[in-house]
N, C-alpha and C positions, 0 to 999 in steps of 0.2 A: 504494500500500500504506500502510495506517495504522500508523505506527510508535508506539512507546510514548510518545515525546515529544509527538507530535501528539495522541494520545489524551489524555494528561495535560493538555495545553493546553485541549482541548475540555471536559474534565471541570471544570477550574478555572473556566471561564466561568460555569457554571450550577449548580455543586454547592451544596447547602444547608448542609453541614457538612464538616469536614476529611476524614472517612472515607467520604463519600457516593460510591458507585460504582454504585448500582442503582436510584436513583429514576427515575421516568419522564422528568424533565427531563434527566438525564445520559444516559439511553439515547437520547433523541431527539437530543441534541447529537452523540453518537458516530455514530448512524445517518446524520445529516445530513452529517457529514464523510466517511463512507464513500461515501455517494451522490454527493457532489461529486467525489471522486477517481475513482470508477467512471465517472461521466459524462465526465470528461476523457479517461479511457482509451478510452471508446467513440467519442469524437470522432476520436481518432487511428486506431482499429481498428474500422472500421464493420462488418466481417464477423464480428466476435466475438459470435456468437449466444448462446453459453453465458454469457458475462458479462452480456449484456443480460437474460437470464432472471434472473440473480442480482440485478441492479439492480431489476427489477420486484418481486422478493421483499422487498428492503430498503425500497422505497418503501411497499409494503403494510404492512410491519411498523411503519414510522414512523407511518403513518396511523392504525394501531390504537392506538399509544401516545398520539398526539395526541388521538384521540377519547376515550380513557380519561381523560386529563388534563383535557380540556375538561368532561367530565361531573362529575369529582370535585373539581376545584380551578380555577375559571375565572381567578383572579388569576395563578396559576402558569402557566397555559396562555398567557395574553396576554403575560406576561413572557418566556417561552421563544420565542414567535413573534417578538417584537420583537428579542430578542438574536440570534437565528439568521437573521433576515431572511426568514422563511417567509411565503408568501402565506396569507391567511385573514382 
């Protein structure tokens, strides 16, 4: 589960200004953290099909945000990918 503290730490890594909570970079960082936590949960609970479906939705959502960012701001895209350790 993503707590407020964990979410704030993820936002602090990639935010553009002090009150930034909705930029694509921040959304990608938060989604990445949720995906990591849900993946760990699914490693322990292999038969949890409902959470697996949720994970697939999160991955698709992150992919959409990454595609948008790549089209509109390539420098920010490459920075986010490096900071979060994503493949691409």
